[in-house]
PDB file with SEQRES, HELIX, SHEET and CRYST1 records, atoms N, CA, C and O in Angstrom:
SEQRES   1 A   80  MET ARG LEU ARG SER THR GLY LEU GLY LYS THR GLU LEU          
SEQRES   2 A   80  ILE GLY GLU VAL GLU ASP LEU LYS THR MET GLY ASP PHE          
SEQRES   3 A   80  LEU ILE MET VAL ILE GLY THR THR ARG PRO VAL LYS TRP          
SEQRES   4 A   80  LYS VAL ARG ALA ALA LEU THR ARG LYS ASP VAL PHE ASN          
SEQRES   5 A   80  LEU MET ARG LEU MET LEU LYS TRP PRO ASN LEU MET TYR          
SEQRES   6 A   80  LEU LEU LYS ILE LYS ASP LYS LYS ASP PRO GLU ILE PRO          
SEQRES   7 A   80  ALA PHE                                                      
HELIX    1 AA1 THR A    6  LEU A    8  5                                   3    
HELIX    2 AA2 ARG A   47  MET A   57  1                                  11    
HELIX    3 AA3 TRP A   60  LYS A   68  1                                   9    
SHEET    1 AA1 4 ARG A   2  ARG A   4  0                                        
SHEET    2 AA1 4 GLU A  12  MET A  23 -1                                        
SHEET    3 AA1 4 PHE A  26  ARG A  35 -1                                        
SHEET    4 AA1 4 LYS A  40  LEU A  45 -1                                        
CRYST1    1.000    1.000    1.000  90.00  90.00  90.00 P 1           1          
ATOM      1  N   MET A   1      97.207 252.843 235.416  1.00  0.00           N  
ATOM      2  CA  MET A   1      95.872 252.326 235.248  1.00  0.00           C  
ATOM      3  C   MET A   1      94.908 253.441 235.650  1.00  0.00           C  
ATOM      4  O   MET A   1      95.165 254.206 236.580  1.00  0.00           O  
ATOM      5  N   ARG A   2      93.811 253.509 234.937  1.00  0.00           N  
ATOM      6  CA  ARG A   2      92.764 254.461 235.285  1.00  0.00           C  
ATOM      7  C   ARG A   2      91.526 253.691 235.700  1.00  0.00           C  
ATOM      8  O   ARG A   2      91.166 252.684 235.091  1.00  0.00           O  
ATOM      9  N   LEU A   3      90.887 254.179 236.738  1.00  0.00           N  
ATOM     10  CA  LEU A   3      89.689 253.529 237.274  1.00  0.00           C  
ATOM     11  C   LEU A   3      88.567 254.545 237.340  1.00  0.00           C  
ATOM     12  O   LEU A   3      88.784 255.707 237.683  1.00  0.00           O  
ATOM     13  N   ARG A   4      87.374 254.099 237.011  1.00  0.00           N  
ATOM     14  CA  ARG A   4      86.203 254.950 237.156  1.00  0.00           C  
ATOM     15  C   ARG A   4      85.110 254.149 237.835  1.00  0.00           C  
ATOM     16  O   ARG A   4      85.040 252.927 237.709  1.00  0.00           O  
ATOM     17  N   SER A   5      84.271 254.849 238.545  1.00  0.00           N  
ATOM     18  CA  SER A   5      83.162 254.211 239.265  1.00  0.00           C  
ATOM     19  C   SER A   5      81.915 255.061 239.047  1.00  0.00           C  
ATOM     20  O   SER A   5      81.988 256.289 239.017  1.00  0.00           O  
ATOM     21  N   THR A   6      80.783 254.406 238.898  1.00  0.00           N  
ATOM     22  CA  THR A   6      79.536 255.149 238.769  1.00  0.00           C  
ATOM     23  C   THR A   6      79.252 255.937 240.034  1.00  0.00           C  
ATOM     24  O   THR A   6      78.570 256.961 239.984  1.00  0.00           O  
ATOM     25  N   GLY A   7      79.763 255.478 241.166  1.00  0.00           N  
ATOM     26  CA  GLY A   7      79.534 256.163 242.433  1.00  0.00           C  
ATOM     27  C   GLY A   7      80.358 257.428 242.606  1.00  0.00           C  
ATOM     28  O   GLY A   7      80.055 258.257 243.465  1.00  0.00           O  
ATOM     29  N   LEU A   8      81.406 257.580 241.788  1.00  0.00           N  
ATOM     30  CA  LEU A   8      82.273 258.753 241.892  1.00  0.00           C  
ATOM     31  C   LEU A   8      81.991 259.784 240.799  1.00  0.00           C  
ATOM     32  O   LEU A   8      82.725 260.763 240.670  1.00  0.00           O  
ATOM     33  N   GLY A   9      80.942 259.573 240.020  1.00  0.00           N  
ATOM     34  CA  GLY A   9      80.630 260.508 238.941  1.00  0.00           C  
ATOM     35  C   GLY A   9      81.692 260.461 237.877  1.00  0.00           C  
ATOM     36  O   GLY A   9      82.055 259.378 237.419  1.00  0.00           O  
ATOM     37  N   LYS A  10      82.210 261.628 237.461  1.00  0.00           N  
ATOM     38  CA  LYS A  10      83.212 261.686 236.394  1.00  0.00           C  
ATOM     39  C   LYS A  10      84.644 261.610 236.929  1.00  0.00           C  
ATOM     40  O   LYS A  10      85.598 261.718 236.159  1.00  0.00           O  
ATOM     41  N   THR A  11      84.796 261.428 238.221  1.00  0.00           N  
ATOM     42  CA  THR A  11      86.136 261.355 238.830  1.00  0.00           C  
ATOM     43  C   THR A  11      86.883 260.116 238.340  1.00  0.00           C  
ATOM     44  O   THR A  11      86.344 259.009 238.346  1.00  0.00           O  
ATOM     45  N   GLU A  12      88.109 260.315 237.925  1.00  0.00           N  
ATOM     46  CA  GLU A  12      88.975 259.236 237.494  1.00  0.00           C  
ATOM     47  C   GLU A  12      90.058 259.031 238.524  1.00  0.00           C  
ATOM     48  O   GLU A  12      90.674 259.993 238.983  1.00  0.00           O  
ATOM     49  N   LEU A  13      90.302 257.771 238.898  1.00  0.00           N  
ATOM     50  CA  LEU A  13      91.372 257.440 239.827  1.00  0.00           C  
ATOM     51  C   LEU A  13      92.566 256.939 239.021  1.00  0.00           C  
ATOM     52  O   LEU A  13      92.401 256.173 238.072  1.00  0.00           O  
ATOM     53  N   ILE A  14      93.749 257.364 239.394  1.00  0.00           N  
ATOM     54  CA  ILE A  14      94.986 256.895 238.758  1.00  0.00           C  
ATOM     55  C   ILE A  14      95.689 255.994 239.765  1.00  0.00           C  
ATOM     56  O   ILE A  14      95.870 256.372 240.922  1.00  0.00           O  
ATOM     57  N   GLY A  15      96.083 254.804 239.326  1.00  0.00           N  
ATOM     58  CA  GLY A  15      96.736 253.878 240.234  1.00  0.00           C  
ATOM     59  C   GLY A  15      97.453 252.768 239.503  1.00  0.00           C  
ATOM     60  O   GLY A  15      97.563 252.772 238.277  1.00  0.00           O  
ATOM     61  N   GLU A  16      97.940 251.812 240.282  1.00  0.00           N  
ATOM     62  CA  GLU A  16      98.624 250.647 239.710  1.00  0.00           C  
ATOM     63  C   GLU A  16      98.439 249.442 240.614  1.00  0.00           C  
ATOM     64  O   GLU A  16      98.222 249.563 241.820  1.00  0.00           O  
ATOM     65  N   VAL A  17      98.531 248.288 239.997  1.00  0.00           N  
ATOM     66  CA  VAL A  17      98.424 247.034 240.751  1.00  0.00           C  
ATOM     67  C   VAL A  17      99.665 246.921 241.621  1.00  0.00           C  
ATOM     68  O   VAL A  17     100.787 246.999 241.122  1.00  0.00           O  
ATOM     69  N   GLU A  18      99.465 246.737 242.928  1.00  0.00           N  
ATOM     70  CA  GLU A  18     100.600 246.655 243.857  1.00  0.00           C  
ATOM     71  C   GLU A  18     100.855 245.239 244.337  1.00  0.00           C  
ATOM     72  O   GLU A  18     101.993 244.893 244.651  1.00  0.00           O  
ATOM     73  N   ASP A  19      99.824 244.416 244.402  1.00  0.00           N  
ATOM     74  CA  ASP A  19     100.013 243.099 244.976  1.00  0.00           C  
ATOM     75  C   ASP A  19      98.916 242.142 244.544  1.00  0.00           C  
ATOM     76  O   ASP A  19      97.798 242.556 244.236  1.00  0.00           O  
ATOM     77  N   LEU A  20      99.244 240.875 244.527  1.00  0.00           N  
ATOM     78  CA  LEU A  20      98.284 239.780 244.353  1.00  0.00           C  
ATOM     79  C   LEU A  20      98.583 238.778 245.449  1.00  0.00           C  
ATOM     80  O   LEU A  20      99.722 238.342 245.613  1.00  0.00           O  
ATOM     81  N   LYS A  21      97.567 238.422 246.188  1.00  0.00           N  
ATOM     82  CA  LYS A  21      97.788 237.442 247.256  1.00  0.00           C  
ATOM     83  C   LYS A  21      96.556 236.580 247.405  1.00  0.00           C  
ATOM     84  O   LYS A  21      95.447 236.995 247.067  1.00  0.00           O  
ATOM     85  N   THR A  22      96.758 235.373 247.913  1.00  0.00           N  
ATOM     86  CA  THR A  22      95.629 234.467 248.117  1.00  0.00           C  
ATOM     87  C   THR A  22      95.075 234.634 249.516  1.00  0.00           C  
ATOM     88  O   THR A  22      95.801 234.878 250.479  1.00  0.00           O  
ATOM     89  N   MET A  23      93.756 234.494 249.594  1.00  0.00           N  
ATOM     90  CA  MET A  23      93.090 234.552 250.872  1.00  0.00           C  
ATOM     91  C   MET A  23      91.898 233.588 250.783  1.00  0.00           C  
ATOM     92  O   MET A  23      90.865 233.907 250.194  1.00  0.00           O  
ATOM     93  N   GLY A  24      92.066 232.420 251.373  1.00  0.00           N  
ATOM     94  CA  GLY A  24      91.013 231.411 251.269  1.00  0.00           C  
ATOM     95  C   GLY A  24      90.854 230.989 249.820  1.00  0.00           C  
ATOM     96  O   GLY A  24      91.819 230.575 249.178  1.00  0.00           O  
ATOM     97  N   ASP A  25      89.632 231.094 249.305  1.00  0.00           N  
ATOM     98  CA  ASP A  25      89.337 230.698 247.923  1.00  0.00           C  
ATOM     99  C   ASP A  25      89.442 231.864 246.956  1.00  0.00           C  
ATOM    100  O   ASP A  25      88.977 231.756 245.822  1.00  0.00           O  
ATOM    101  N   PHE A  26      90.034 232.968 247.367  1.00  0.00           N  
ATOM    102  CA  PHE A  26      90.102 234.143 246.527  1.00  0.00           C  
ATOM    103  C   PHE A  26      91.539 234.553 246.227  1.00  0.00           C  
ATOM    104  O   PHE A  26      92.451 234.279 247.008  1.00  0.00           O  
ATOM    105  N   LEU A  27      91.728 235.203 245.104  1.00  0.00           N  
ATOM    106  CA  LEU A  27      92.964 235.872 244.768  1.00  0.00           C  
ATOM    107  C   LEU A  27      92.658 237.364 244.947  1.00  0.00           C  
ATOM    108  O   LEU A  27      91.801 237.922 244.261  1.00  0.00           O  
ATOM    109  N   ILE A  28      93.364 237.984 245.868  1.00  0.00           N  
ATOM    110  CA  ILE A  28      93.112 239.394 246.182  1.00  0.00           C  
ATOM    111  C   ILE A  28      94.076 240.251 245.370  1.00  0.00           C  
ATOM    112  O   ILE A  28      95.293 240.100 245.475  1.00  0.00           O  
ATOM    113  N   MET A  29      93.515 241.160 244.551  1.00  0.00           N  
ATOM    114  CA  MET A  29      94.296 242.108 243.785  1.00  0.00           C  
ATOM    115  C   MET A  29      94.236 243.436 244.508  1.00  0.00           C  
ATOM    116  O   MET A  29      93.151 243.968 244.741  1.00  0.00           O  
ATOM    117  N   VAL A  30      95.387 243.977 244.865  1.00  0.00           N  
ATOM    118  CA  VAL A  30      95.466 245.243 245.567  1.00  0.00           C  
ATOM    119  C   VAL A  30      95.909 246.312 244.588  1.00  0.00           C  
ATOM    120  O   VAL A  30      96.959 246.187 243.958  1.00  0.00           O  
ATOM    121  N   ILE A  31      95.113 247.362 244.460  1.00  0.00           N  
ATOM    122  CA  ILE A  31      95.435 248.478 243.577  1.00  0.00           C  
ATOM    123  C   ILE A  31      95.623 249.726 244.463  1.00  0.00           C  
ATOM    124  O   ILE A  31      94.744 250.089 245.245  1.00  0.00           O  
ATOM    125  N   GLY A  32      96.766 250.353 244.319  1.00  0.00           N  
ATOM    126  CA  GLY A  32      97.029 251.588 245.066  1.00  0.00           C  
ATOM    127  C   GLY A  32      96.772 252.775 244.136  1.00  0.00           C  
ATOM    128  O   GLY A  32      97.391 252.891 243.078  1.00  0.00           O  
ATOM    129  N   THR A  33      95.855 253.649 244.542  1.00  0.00           N  
ATOM    130  CA  THR A  33      95.591 254.837 243.745  1.00  0.00           C  
ATOM    131  C   THR A  33      96.459 255.981 244.245  1.00  0.00           C  
ATOM    132  O   THR A  33      96.791 256.043 245.429  1.00  0.00           O  
ATOM    133  N   THR A  34      96.824 256.880 243.351  1.00  0.00           N  
ATOM    134  CA  THR A  34      97.679 258.006 243.712  1.00  0.00           C  
ATOM    135  C   THR A  34      97.003 259.358 243.481  1.00  0.00           C  
ATOM    136  O   THR A  34      97.317 260.332 244.165  1.00  0.00           O  
ATOM    137  N   ARG A  35      96.097 259.419 242.543  1.00  0.00           N  
ATOM    138  CA  ARG A  35      95.378 260.666 242.266  1.00  0.00           C  
ATOM    139  C   ARG A  35      93.922 260.364 242.045  1.00  0.00           C  
ATOM    140  O   ARG A  35      93.632 259.309 241.482  1.00  0.00           O  
ATOM    141  N   PRO A  36      93.019 261.159 242.419  1.00  0.00           N  
ATOM    142  CA  PRO A  36      93.131 262.367 243.204  1.00  0.00           C  
ATOM    143  C   PRO A  36      93.283 262.069 244.696  1.00  0.00           C  
ATOM    144  O   PRO A  36      93.537 262.981 245.483  1.00  0.00           O  
ATOM    145  N   VAL A  37      93.132 260.808 245.092  1.00  0.00           N  
ATOM    146  CA  VAL A  37      93.279 260.418 246.487  1.00  0.00           C  
ATOM    147  C   VAL A  37      94.181 259.205 246.582  1.00  0.00           C  
ATOM    148  O   VAL A  37      94.330 258.467 245.608  1.00  0.00           O  
ATOM    149  N   LYS A  38      94.787 258.985 247.745  1.00  0.00           N  
ATOM    150  CA  LYS A  38      95.583 257.773 247.965  1.00  0.00           C  
ATOM    151  C   LYS A  38      94.701 256.761 248.672  1.00  0.00           C  
ATOM    152  O   LYS A  38      94.408 256.900 249.860  1.00  0.00           O  
ATOM    153  N   TRP A  39      94.285 255.757 247.946  1.00  0.00           N  
ATOM    154  CA  TRP A  39      93.460 254.683 248.482  1.00  0.00           C  
ATOM    155  C   TRP A  39      94.107 253.339 248.158  1.00  0.00           C  
ATOM    156  O   TRP A  39      94.933 253.232 247.252  1.00  0.00           O  
ATOM    157  N   LYS A  40      93.719 252.333 248.906  1.00  0.00           N  
ATOM    158  CA  LYS A  40      94.015 250.947 248.568  1.00  0.00           C  
ATOM    159  C   LYS A  40      92.682 250.330 248.172  1.00  0.00           C  
ATOM    160  O   LYS A  40      91.761 250.234 248.984  1.00  0.00           O  
ATOM    161  N   VAL A  41      92.591 249.914 246.918  1.00  0.00           N  
ATOM    162  CA  VAL A  41      91.370 249.284 246.410  1.00  0.00           C  
ATOM    163  C   VAL A  41      91.677 247.803 246.268  1.00  0.00           C  
ATOM    164  O   VAL A  41      92.695 247.423 245.688  1.00  0.00           O  
ATOM    165  N   ARG A  42      90.801 246.979 246.793  1.00  0.00           N  
ATOM    166  CA  ARG A  42      91.007 245.528 246.737  1.00  0.00           C  
ATOM    167  C   ARG A  42      89.865 244.878 245.977  1.00  0.00           C  
ATOM    168  O   ARG A  42      88.705 245.263 246.118  1.00  0.00           O  
ATOM    169  N   ALA A  43      90.211 243.890 245.172  1.00  0.00           N  
ATOM    170  CA  ALA A  43      89.225 243.107 244.431  1.00  0.00           C  
ATOM    171  C   ALA A  43      89.479 241.652 244.729  1.00  0.00           C  
ATOM    172  O   ALA A  43      90.609 241.180 244.606  1.00  0.00           O  
ATOM    173  N   ALA A  44      88.447 240.934 245.119  1.00  0.00           N  
ATOM    174  CA  ALA A  44      88.547 239.506 245.418  1.00  0.00           C  
ATOM    175  C   ALA A  44      88.114 238.730 244.166  1.00  0.00           C  
ATOM    176  O   ALA A  44      86.944 238.764 243.784  1.00  0.00           O  
ATOM    177  N   LEU A  45      89.058 238.035 243.537  1.00  0.00           N  
ATOM    178  CA  LEU A  45      88.794 237.281 242.324  1.00  0.00           C  
ATOM    179  C   LEU A  45      88.640 235.797 242.651  1.00  0.00           C  
ATOM    180  O   LEU A  45      89.428 235.230 243.408  1.00  0.00           O  
ATOM    181  N   THR A  46      87.615 235.180 242.069  1.00  0.00           N  
ATOM    182  CA  THR A  46      87.464 233.731 242.181  1.00  0.00           C  
ATOM    183  C   THR A  46      88.257 233.067 241.084  1.00  0.00           C  
ATOM    184  O   THR A  46      88.760 233.745 240.189  1.00  0.00           O  
ATOM    185  N   ARG A  47      88.379 231.753 241.132  1.00  0.00           N  
ATOM    186  CA  ARG A  47      89.061 231.037 240.060  1.00  0.00           C  
ATOM    187  C   ARG A  47      88.346 231.279 238.730  1.00  0.00           C  
ATOM    188  O   ARG A  47      88.992 231.422 237.692  1.00  0.00           O  
ATOM    189  N   LYS A  48      87.026 231.323 238.763  1.00  0.00           N  
ATOM    190  CA  LYS A  48      86.253 231.570 237.570  1.00  0.00           C  
ATOM    191  C   LYS A  48      86.606 232.942 236.990  1.00  0.00           C  
ATOM    192  O   LYS A  48      86.748 233.078 235.774  1.00  0.00           O  
ATOM    193  N   ASP A  49      86.750 233.957 237.846  1.00  0.00           N  
ATOM    194  CA  ASP A  49      87.151 235.295 237.389  1.00  0.00           C  
ATOM    195  C   ASP A  49      88.513 235.283 236.728  1.00  0.00           C  
ATOM    196  O   ASP A  49      88.699 235.887 235.672  1.00  0.00           O  
ATOM    197  N   VAL A  50      89.472 234.596 237.345  1.00  0.00           N  
ATOM    198  CA  VAL A  50      90.833 234.549 236.806  1.00  0.00           C  
ATOM    199  C   VAL A  50      90.861 233.851 235.460  1.00  0.00           C  
ATOM    200  O   VAL A  50      91.517 234.327 234.533  1.00  0.00           O  
ATOM    201  N   PHE A  51      90.160 232.729 235.333  1.00  0.00           N  
ATOM    202  CA  PHE A  51      90.130 232.025 234.044  1.00  0.00           C  
ATOM    203  C   PHE A  51      89.420 232.845 232.989  1.00  0.00           C  
ATOM    204  O   PHE A  51      89.818 232.832 231.824  1.00  0.00           O  
ATOM    205  N   ASN A  52      88.366 233.566 233.380  1.00  0.00           N  
ATOM    206  CA  ASN A  52      87.672 234.432 232.433  1.00  0.00           C  
ATOM    207  C   ASN A  52      88.595 235.570 231.980  1.00  0.00           C  
ATOM    208  O   ASN A  52      88.602 235.929 230.802  1.00  0.00           O  
ATOM    209  N   LEU A  53      89.359 236.126 232.892  1.00  0.00           N  
ATOM    210  CA  LEU A  53      90.335 237.179 232.557  1.00  0.00           C  
ATOM    211  C   LEU A  53      91.388 236.643 231.600  1.00  0.00           C  
ATOM    212  O   LEU A  53      91.757 237.317 230.639  1.00  0.00           O  
ATOM    213  N   MET A  54      91.868 235.446 231.855  1.00  0.00           N  
ATOM    214  CA  MET A  54      92.869 234.830 230.984  1.00  0.00           C  
ATOM    215  C   MET A  54      92.281 234.584 229.591  1.00  0.00           C  
ATOM    216  O   MET A  54      92.952 234.799 228.582  1.00  0.00           O  
ATOM    217  N   ARG A  55      91.040 234.139 229.545  1.00  0.00           N  
ATOM    218  CA  ARG A  55      90.376 233.893 228.253  1.00  0.00           C  
ATOM    219  C   ARG A  55      90.241 235.201 227.478  1.00  0.00           C  
ATOM    220  O   ARG A  55      90.493 235.250 226.274  1.00  0.00           O  
ATOM    221  N   LEU A  56      89.843 236.254 228.179  1.00  0.00           N  
ATOM    222  CA  LEU A  56      89.690 237.553 227.527  1.00  0.00           C  
ATOM    223  C   LEU A  56      91.030 238.105 227.053  1.00  0.00           C  
ATOM    224  O   LEU A  56      91.094 238.726 225.992  1.00  0.00           O  
ATOM    225  N   MET A  57      92.100 237.891 227.816  1.00  0.00           N  
ATOM    226  CA  MET A  57      93.419 238.392 227.433  1.00  0.00           C  
ATOM    227  C   MET A  57      93.936 237.666 226.177  1.00  0.00           C  
ATOM    228  O   MET A  57      94.738 238.226 225.430  1.00  0.00           O  
ATOM    229  N   LEU A  58      93.488 236.447 225.946  1.00  0.00           N  
ATOM    230  CA  LEU A  58      93.942 235.686 224.799  1.00  0.00           C  
ATOM    231  C   LEU A  58      93.144 235.953 223.517  1.00  0.00           C  
ATOM    232  O   LEU A  58      93.433 235.368 222.473  1.00  0.00           O  
ATOM    233  N   LYS A  59      92.147 236.829 223.595  1.00  0.00           N  
ATOM    234  CA  LYS A  59      91.418 237.208 222.389  1.00  0.00           C  
ATOM    235  C   LYS A  59      92.409 237.985 221.506  1.00  0.00           C  
ATOM    236  O   LYS A  59      93.261 238.723 222.002  1.00  0.00           O  
ATOM    237  N   TRP A  60      92.274 237.803 220.219  1.00  0.00           N  
ATOM    238  CA  TRP A  60      93.245 238.329 219.273  1.00  0.00           C  
ATOM    239  C   TRP A  60      93.518 239.834 219.431  1.00  0.00           C  
ATOM    240  O   TRP A  60      94.690 240.208 219.485  1.00  0.00           O  
ATOM    241  N   PRO A  61      92.521 240.712 219.508  1.00  0.00           N  
ATOM    242  CA  PRO A  61      92.847 242.134 219.640  1.00  0.00           C  
ATOM    243  C   PRO A  61      93.627 242.457 220.924  1.00  0.00           C  
ATOM    244  O   PRO A  61      94.512 243.313 220.911  1.00  0.00           O  
ATOM    245  N   ASN A  62      93.302 241.777 222.027  1.00  0.00           N  
ATOM    246  CA  ASN A  62      93.997 242.013 223.278  1.00  0.00           C  
ATOM    247  C   ASN A  62      95.410 241.456 223.238  1.00  0.00           C  
ATOM    248  O   ASN A  62      96.341 242.062 223.767  1.00  0.00           O  
ATOM    249  N   LEU A  63      95.562 240.310 222.616  1.00  0.00           N  
ATOM    250  CA  LEU A  63      96.894 239.712 222.487  1.00  0.00           C  
ATOM    251  C   LEU A  63      97.773 240.596 221.599  1.00  0.00           C  
ATOM    252  O   LEU A  63      98.954 240.784 221.892  1.00  0.00           O  
ATOM    253  N   MET A  64      97.211 241.137 220.521  1.00  0.00           N  
ATOM    254  CA  MET A  64      97.974 242.034 219.652  1.00  0.00           C  
ATOM    255  C   MET A  64      98.380 243.294 220.410  1.00  0.00           C  
ATOM    256  O   MET A  64      99.490 243.795 220.233  1.00  0.00           O  
ATOM    257  N   TYR A  65      97.495 243.803 221.244  1.00  0.00           N  
ATOM    258  CA  TYR A  65      97.811 244.984 222.062  1.00  0.00           C  
ATOM    259  C   TYR A  65      99.026 244.687 222.951  1.00  0.00           C  
ATOM    260  O   TYR A  65      99.941 245.504 223.052  1.00  0.00           O  
ATOM    261  N   LEU A  66      99.028 243.513 223.595  1.00  0.00           N  
ATOM    262  CA  LEU A  66     100.132 243.170 224.483  1.00  0.00           C  
ATOM    263  C   LEU A  66     101.439 242.990 223.734  1.00  0.00           C  
ATOM    264  O   LEU A  66     102.500 243.343 224.248  1.00  0.00           O  
ATOM    265  N   LEU A  67     101.379 242.448 222.532  1.00  0.00           N  
ATOM    266  CA  LEU A  67     102.586 242.204 221.765  1.00  0.00           C  
ATOM    267  C   LEU A  67     103.148 243.471 221.123  1.00  0.00           C  
ATOM    268  O   LEU A  67     104.337 243.519 220.809  1.00  0.00           O  
ATOM    269  N   LYS A  68     102.333 244.482 220.923  1.00  0.00           N  
ATOM    270  CA  LYS A  68     102.761 245.708 220.268  1.00  0.00           C  
ATOM    271  C   LYS A  68     103.408 246.710 221.214  1.00  0.00           C  
ATOM    272  O   LYS A  68     104.017 247.669 220.741  1.00  0.00           O  
ATOM    273  N   ILE A  69     103.305 246.534 222.517  1.00  0.00           N  
ATOM    274  CA  ILE A  69     103.874 247.495 223.443  1.00  0.00           C  
ATOM    275  C   ILE A  69     105.402 247.404 223.384  1.00  0.00           C  
ATOM    276  O   ILE A  69     105.998 246.379 223.715  1.00  0.00           O  
ATOM    277  N   LYS A  70     106.012 248.504 222.953  1.00  0.00           N  
ATOM    278  CA  LYS A  70     107.468 248.561 222.822  1.00  0.00           C  
ATOM    279  C   LYS A  70     108.060 249.625 223.738  1.00  0.00           C  
ATOM    280  O   LYS A  70     109.197 249.495 224.191  1.00  0.00           O  
ATOM    281  N   ASP A  71     107.293 250.671 224.010  1.00  0.00           N  
ATOM    282  CA  ASP A  71     107.766 251.801 224.774  1.00  0.00           C  
ATOM    283  C   ASP A  71     107.643 251.492 226.262  1.00  0.00           C  
ATOM    284  O   ASP A  71     106.615 250.979 226.704  1.00  0.00           O  
ATOM    285  N   LYS A  72     108.676 251.796 227.032  1.00  0.00           N  
ATOM    286  CA  LYS A  72     108.631 251.505 228.467  1.00  0.00           C  
ATOM    287  C   LYS A  72     107.846 252.520 229.247  1.00  0.00           C  
ATOM    288  O   LYS A  72     107.412 252.218 230.359  1.00  0.00           O  
ATOM    289  N   LYS A  73     107.638 253.723 228.720  1.00  0.00           N  
ATOM    290  CA  LYS A  73     106.879 254.716 229.444  1.00  0.00           C  
ATOM    291  C   LYS A  73     105.369 254.462 229.256  1.00  0.00           C  
ATOM    292  O   LYS A  73     104.953 253.872 228.259  1.00  0.00           O  
ATOM    293  N   ASP A  74     104.573 254.907 230.208  1.00  0.00           N  
ATOM    294  CA  ASP A  74     103.141 254.735 230.127  1.00  0.00           C  
ATOM    295  C   ASP A  74     102.570 255.633 229.054  1.00  0.00           C  
ATOM    296  O   ASP A  74     102.870 256.826 229.016  1.00  0.00           O  
ATOM    297  N   PRO A  75     101.738 255.066 228.170  1.00  0.00           N  
ATOM    298  CA  PRO A  75     101.141 255.887 227.124  1.00  0.00           C  
ATOM    299  C   PRO A  75     100.031 256.762 227.711  1.00  0.00           C  
ATOM    300  O   PRO A  75      99.517 256.480 228.794  1.00  0.00           O  
ATOM    301  N   GLU A  76      99.671 257.816 226.997  1.00  0.00           N  
ATOM    302  CA  GLU A  76      98.523 258.637 227.392  1.00  0.00           C  
ATOM    303  C   GLU A  76      97.283 257.782 227.241  1.00  0.00           C  
ATOM    304  O   GLU A  76      97.061 257.192 226.184  1.00  0.00           O  
ATOM    305  N   ILE A  77      96.487 257.710 228.265  1.00  0.00           N  
ATOM    306  CA  ILE A  77      95.255 256.919 228.230  1.00  0.00           C  
ATOM    307  C   ILE A  77      94.094 257.858 227.957  1.00  0.00           C  
ATOM    308  O   ILE A  77      93.876 258.806 228.711  1.00  0.00           O  
ATOM    309  N   PRO A  78      93.345 257.611 226.888  1.00  0.00           N  
ATOM    310  CA  PRO A  78      92.202 258.486 226.619  1.00  0.00           C  
ATOM    311  C   PRO A  78      91.128 258.268 227.670  1.00  0.00           C  
ATOM    312  O   PRO A  78      91.016 257.181 228.238  1.00  0.00           O  
ATOM    313  N   ALA A  79      90.338 259.307 227.928  1.00  0.00           N  
ATOM    314  CA  ALA A  79      89.227 259.171 228.877  1.00  0.00           C  
ATOM    315  C   ALA A  79      88.265 258.134 228.353  1.00  0.00           C  
ATOM    316  O   ALA A  79      88.013 258.057 227.151  1.00  0.00           O  
ATOM    317  N   PHE A  80      87.731 257.341 229.248  1.00  0.00           N  
ATOM    318  CA  PHE A  80      86.777 256.306 228.833  1.00  0.00           C  
ATOM    319  C   PHE A  80      85.478 256.488 229.534  1.00  0.00           C  
ATOM    320  O   PHE A  80      84.546 255.715 229.318  1.00  0.00           O  
TER     321      PHE A  80                                                      
END                                                                             
């Protein structure tokens, strides 16, 4: 996964989702970055966020993207 932030300028973080856990009324997504720094980034998702994410994942272009992945290696991700 690649992450960018307006606060980091053009710096891109490389990482992966490491954990999902509940904390009170939130679902905490933990992302561990590996380059250029090792950080733990956490995002607190509400139920509304999770349902919105599920709705977006079920849109036809996104669903087709998920169904077309055949290769087990990570593809090259273009800069965004």
